[in-house]
N, C-alpha and C positions, 0 to 999 in steps of 0.2 A: 447469537448470530444464526440466521438461517442460511441454507444453501443459495448461492446466487443473489446474496444482498451485499450491499455496500454500507458500512458504518464508517462515519468520519469522526475524527477528534480535532477540533480547532482550538486555537488559543495563542497567546503572545510567546514571544521567545522566553525561554526559561520556565515555561509553565510545567514541563515534565513530559512532554509528548513523546520524545525520543526514549526517554527514560522508560515510560510505559511499554513501548514496544520491546525494548531490551528485556524487561522483566517478564513479558509474556513469552518471549523466545527461550528464556532461561540464560540469557547472557549476563544478567545483572541478579544479585540476591533481592529477594523481595519477602514481604510479610502477607499473609492471607493466602486465598487459594486462586488457582487458575482452572477454569473448567473449559474443556474442549469437547464439544459435542456431548456434554452431559458427563464426561469422565474427568476426574481431577488429574492434572499433569504436574502439579506443584512439585513433586519430588522427582521429576524426570530431567536428564541432562539435555543439552542442546540437540545432540545426535538423535536421541530418542524422539523429540518433538519434530524434528526434520523428518524422520522416518513415518511419523503419523500424518504428515501432510502439512505442517506449518513451514512457511517460507518467509524470511525477512528480506526486503529489498531496502538496503540502508541509504540513507541521503548522500553519502560520500561517493557512491556508485563505484565501489572498488572493483577493478577488473585485473585480469592477468595481461598487462599492457604488452609483454614481448611474446605473447601467443596470438595465433590467428583469431578472428572473430569466431569462426566456426568452432575452434578448439574450446574457446570460453564457453560457448553454448553446450558443447558436449560435457563439460565438466559439471553442469547443472544436472545432468542425468546420472551422475556417479552413484549416489545413494540408491536409486531405483535399480540401476544395473547390478549393484552388489546384492540386491534382494532378489535377483533372478529375472527381472523384466528385461526383455530384449526388443523393446519398441522405440528405441533411440532414433532410428531413421524416421519413422512416421512423426515422432514428437518434434524433430528438427524440421521437418517440412511444414508442420502445423505452425511453428514459430516463424518460419520464413513467409508464410502467407499472412500472418499478422503483421510482421515487420519486413516488407519487401526490401527495404533499404539495407537491412542486414544480409540479406541474401546476396545483394549487390556487392557488398563489401566482405563477404565471407572469408576471403583469402587474405584480407589485409590484416596488418597487426593491430590489434585492439587499441593499442597507444596512439594510433593515428586518427581515431575517430573524433568527431565533434562532440560537444557536450550533449546535444540532443540524441546522437547516435549511441553514446555511452549509456544514456537513460533507457533507451530502447534494449541495448545489450543486457543490462542487469536485470530488467524485467523479463526479457526472453529466457535468460539463463535460469531464472526462478520458475518459469513456466515449464521447462524441460523435465522438472521433477514431478510434474502432475500435481500441483499443490491442491489442498482442499480449502486452505485459508492462506491468503496474501497478506502479509503485513507491509504497508507501503509507507516509507518515511519520506515525506517532502518530495514526491516525485517531479514537481514543477520547478524545484529550486534552481535558479539560475538560468533557466531556459528562456529562449525567445517566445514571444507570444503565440506565433504559429505552431511551434513545436509543443507549447503547453496545451494547445488546443488539440493537437494530435494525440498527445499522452493521455488526456482525459477522455477522449473518444475511445481509445483502446481499453482504458480501464472500465468504461461503460459496457463495451462489448464482451469484456471478460465475464460479467455477471451472467450473461446468457449461456455461458459454458458450465454453470453451476459452481464456479468458485466464489467463495465469499471473501470479501476484502475489508480489511480494517485499515483506513486511510487516514494518515496523519498529514495535516496541510496547514500552511499559513494563508494560502490562497482560499479564504473562506467562501468567497463567491462561487468559485468553481467546485469546491468540495461540496457545498450544500446543493448545488444543481445536479450532481451525479449521485448523491448518497440517498439512502431510505431514512437513516436515523443518525443523529449527531449528538455529540457531547462537546461541551465547551469546558476546557481545562485552565484552571489558574492556580499557580503555586502549588501543583500536585493534587489539587482538589476538583472534583467535577462540581461545577457552579451552575450549570444549565444543561438540560437535555431534553430531547424530543424528536418527533418527526422532522426530517430536514426542511421540508417545506414550511413548517410551523416555525422553526427557528429562523429561517430566512425572513420571515415577517415579523419577528420579535423586535420591537424597538431598540432594545438594549444591544441586541446583537448587531443590528443595523448601524447603530451609533458607533460602536466599538470597532466592528470588522468589515461593514459594508459601504462606509462612507456616508452613512446617515441618510440613505434613501428611505422614503416613506413607505410604510407597509402597503401591500396590494389587498390583503385579504383580512387583515386584522387577526392573524393567528396567534395562538398562545402556546407557550411551552412551559415546562416544569422548572422552576427556579429552585435552586439548591442553596441552602445556607445563607440566604439573603444577598448573595452577591449579584453583580450585573443588575 
């Protein structure tokens, strides 16, 4: 992945998408290597990966529900503060510019937020650590269509800041629209990959994930292992 790019992984339930993110983050044991900007991080623990700039935003949107919204955000800057950076107020203001709703609710208990606001909070908390790579696990899960639109707009805007994003999504249509490159995962195996616009035009992807809409450009993608 290059800086400022979005790569998406789509696939059905049980395909291994969340497991993939857990392995990259070091939360789950894995075989093989994980390369981070050309450097192997396979032997590093989770804390070391976080300090290098990896951040995972899990689908469960875990928050500190009895703490204020602003305190939740400040927790996201802990590792950075521990390493000597004192730019938390500036980081906080940047997050509030990205998520004005969080600024409006900064003094509320996080447990009182709606589902969409919680999604904004966990994403904002990750941004407080100045990540180089964001791992996003189903950011649209369970959200109303208007909130989903806002979340994907924000994800698209983040690439302009130089953050690289690995996006795991079941909303294949939205994911392919915002990403540069895509992988299709089935039962733990990559069965299809290619530029996102080409996958969006691939008949097999359309039939399985996009409701069978006919291709616009006749694009082709790289089929793996004969699947799809």
